[in-house]
Each structure stands twice: as structure tokens, then as C-alpha cells.
C-alpha positions in Angstrom: -17.5 -41.4 -25.0 -19.3 -38.0 -26.1 -17.9 -35.0 -26.2 -17.5 -32.8 -22.5 -20.1 -30.5 -23.6 -22.6 -33.2 -24.9 -24.8 -35.5 -22.2 -24.1 -39.2 -23.3 -27.1 -40.9 -25.2 -28.0 -44.2 -23.7 -30.0 -46.4 -26.7 -31.3 -50.0 -25.7 -33.8 -51.8 -27.9 -35.6 -51.2 -31.1 -37.1 -48.2 -32.0 -40.3 -47.5 -33.8 -40.7 -47.0 -37.6 -41.8 -43.6 -37.5 -38.8 -42.3 -35.1 -40.6 -41.6 -32.3 -39.1 -42.6 -28.8 -39.5 -41.7 -25.3 -36.3 -40.9 -23.1 -35.5 -40.4 -20.0 -33.3 -37.1 -19.2 -31.5 -36.4 -16.3 -30.2 -32.8 -15.1 -27.6 -32.3 -12.1 -30.3 -30.6 -10.1 -34.0 -30.2 -10.2 -35.7 -28.9 -13.7 -36.5 -25.2 -14.0 -39.5 -23.9 -16.0 -37.3 -22.3 -18.4 -35.6 -25.8 -18.7 -38.7 -27.2 -19.2 -39.7 -25.2 -21.8 -36.4 -25.7 -23.9 -36.7 -29.5 -23.5 -40.4 -29.2 -25.0 -39.3 -27.2 -28.0 -37.6 -31.3 -28.6 -41.1 -32.9 -28.2 -43.6 -33.6 -25.3 -42.2 -33.6 -21.8 -44.9 -35.7 -19.9 -43.4 -35.7 -16.5 -40.9 -34.2 -14.2 -39.6 -35.3 -10.8 -36.7 -33.4 -9.5 -33.9 -33.7 -11.9 -35.6 -36.6 -13.8 -37.8 -35.9 -17.3 -39.6 -37.8 -19.6 -39.4 -36.6 -23.0 -41.5 -38.2 -26.0 -39.7 -36.8 -29.1 -38.1 -38.1 -32.4 -34.6 -39.8 -32.7 -33.7 -37.1 -35.2 -33.3 -34.6 -32.1 -31.3 -36.9 -29.5 -27.9 -35.6 -31.1 -29.3 -31.7 -30.7 -31.0 -32.3 -27.2 -27.1 -34.0 -25.9 -25.9 -30.8 -26.0 -28.1 -28.7 -23.8 -26.0 -27.8 -21.0 -28.1 -29.0 -18.2 -28.5 -32.4 -19.2 -26.1 -35.1 -17.7 -27.7 -38.0 -19.1 -30.6 -38.8 -22.1 -31.5 -42.6 -21.9 -34.1 -44.4 -23.8 -36.9 -45.7 -21.5 -37.9 -49.3 -21.5 -40.5 -52.0 -20.1 -39.1 -53.1 -16.6 -40.1 -56.8 -15.1 -41.0 -57.4 -11.8 -38.9 -59.1 -9.2 -41.0 -59.8 -6.2 -38.5 -62.3 -5.3 -35.9 -59.8 -4.6 -37.9 -56.6 -3.7 -40.2 -58.0 -1.1 -37.2 -58.7 1.0 -35.2 -56.0 -0.2 -37.7 -53.6 1.5 -38.0 -55.5 5.0 -41.8 -56.6 4.5 -41.3 -60.1 5.8 -39.8 -58.5 9.1 -42.7 -55.4 9.3 -45.2 -58.7 8.8 -43.6 -60.5 11.2 -42.2 -58.3 14.2 -43.9 -54.6 14.3 -47.2 -54.8 16.4 -49.6 -51.6 17.6 -49.6 -50.5 21.1 -52.3 -53.6 21.7 -49.7 -55.9 20.6 -51.5 -56.8 17.2 -50.0 -57.1 13.7 -49.7 -53.9 11.9 -51.5 -54.2 9.0 -51.8 -50.7 7.4 -55.7 -50.4 8.1 -56.9 -47.0 7.6 -53.5 -45.7 5.7 -53.9 -44.6 2.2 -51.2 -46.0 -0.2 -50.0 -45.1 -3.6 -48.1 -47.0 -5.3 -46.5 -47.3 -9.2 -46.6 -50.6 -10.6 -46.6 -52.7 -13.8 -50.3 -52.9 -13.8 -53.3 -53.7 -11.2 -56.0 -56.6 -11.2 -58.9 -54.4 -10.4 -61.2 -57.5 -9.8 -58.9 -59.1 -7.6 -60.7 -60.0 -4.2 -57.9 -58.3 -2.2 -58.9 -55.1 -3.4 -62.6 -55.4 -2.7 -64.5 -54.6 0.8 -66.9 -58.0 2.2 -69.9 -55.6 0.6 -68.1 -55.7 -2.7 -67.0 -52.4 -3.2 -63.7 -51.6 -4.4 -60.8 -50.2 -2.2 -59.2 -48.9 -5.0 -59.3 -45.1 -5.0 -57.9 -43.8 -8.3 -55.8 -45.8 -10.8 -53.9 -43.9 -13.8 -52.9 -45.9 -16.3 -50.2 -43.5 -18.3 -50.2 -45.6 -21.5 -53.2 -44.6 -22.9 -55.0 -41.6 -23.6 -58.6 -40.7 -22.0 -59.8 -38.9 -18.9 -56.6 -37.0 -17.4 -56.0 -36.7 -14.1 -56.0 -33.1 -12.8 -52.9 -31.1 -13.4 -51.6 -33.6 -16.1 -51.7 -33.7 -19.8 -51.5 -37.6 -20.4 -53.0 -40.8 -19.5 -56.4 -42.1 -18.1 -57.6 -41.7 -14.4 -60.3 -44.2 -13.2 -62.0 -43.4 -10.0 -63.9 -45.9 -7.4 -66.8 -45.6 -9.6 -65.2 -46.7 -12.9 -63.4 -49.4 -10.8 -66.7 -50.6 -9.7 -68.7 -50.1 -12.7 -65.5 -52.0 -14.5 -65.4 -49.6 -17.2 -61.7 -48.8 -16.0 -59.7 -49.5 -19.2 -56.7 -50.8 -17.2 -55.2 -54.2 -17.9 -53.0 -56.2 -15.6 -49.3 -56.7 -16.0 -48.9 -54.6 -19.0 -45.1 -53.3 -19.2 -45.6 -49.7 -18.5 -46.0 -47.5 -15.6 -49.3 -47.1 -13.7 -50.1 -45.3 -10.6 -52.9 -46.6 -8.0 -53.7 -45.6 -4.7 -55.6 -47.9 -2.5 -56.9 -48.3 1.2 -55.9 -51.0 3.5 -58.6 -52.3 5.4 -58.2 -55.6 7.5 -57.8 -54.0 10.9 -58.9 -50.5 12.0 -56.3 -49.2 13.9 -56.5 -46.1 16.3 -53.6 -44.3 14.5 -52.9 -41.3 17.3 -54.3 -42.8 20.3 
């Protein structure tokens, strides 16, 4: 158990030879700008979401980072695995598919809705992501594991637009164990959402 004045450091798996590591750091409340700047003294802070931030640092900095009073935990990031057999029923998707209807009694498909999702990758050439005329339904893909054209307001990753996807110049690779954000349009049935 760490001393009461230190955040626990949870490390699983191996490390790179050069000592670089990506960690998730947690605070007891959303990070303030001065706290983010303080984290930046230990490495690159690439994502901040409320009380969670990602810091790319070196293992030699972890002990000193753990003494920051606003941190409650430091955990090494690691690849996640896909478990659709568990997640689909957990979110109630089959019930929506089978029982939710619009005012005309049709199954609700999400037509006309823009959806953003975080995933392990996307097959941008899959037919489900194309309209009948061959154009893509994908608006953007943000691959956070490679460098390139970064999205506005962010200093990392590579953003692909619909044009990039259609030109097949998007470097996205399906099922790489890392985070990606893709925004796509649902298409099957045009619904009058506000009628």
C-alpha cells in the first residue's frame, strides 16, 4: 500500500526499452488548468476528460508524479479487447432492435442520426459504411495511435475526412488494439425526428 501522501501506481504488462510509458491518471475531481500544466512537467498530456487524463511519460517520473496531491491513482494504459457477445446485450441493443418503434410503427434504425463512437478500429471499406451510390457514410475517423493531420484543438493523432475515406488515403487499420473515434451517419430509414 502506498503512503497516504502518494497515489497508487498500477502497472501491468511490459515496458518499452527506452522507459517510455503511457499512463491514465485520475484525480478526485475534474482537472484544473494548473493541474494539467503540472502534469505536463512530467510528459505530454494528450487527453483530459473530467478527472481522467492520459500522460505519456517515462517510468523514472512515476514515483515523483504519485506525490502530486490531486492524484488518486496512476495506471498504465493497456490494449482492450472486444467482447460484443457481452456488450451488445448489456446495453440493451436487442430490445431496441426488436421493440422500439417510431410513430408510424416502424423499427427505429437511427436514420439521419450522427453517431460518434470509440472503438478499436473500423473497416472503412465495409459495405455497411457506404450508401447505395458508393459514397461513404463515415464523416470522420480520428486514429489516436499515429501522427499526421491532427484534429482541430488536439496535438496528436490523424484525422481522416469523408474525402480521405473515399479516396482510400485514410491510414486506418481495422482491429488494432488502440483507441479510435469515428463519426458516421446512420442511413437505413429516413425518419421525421421532430414531426
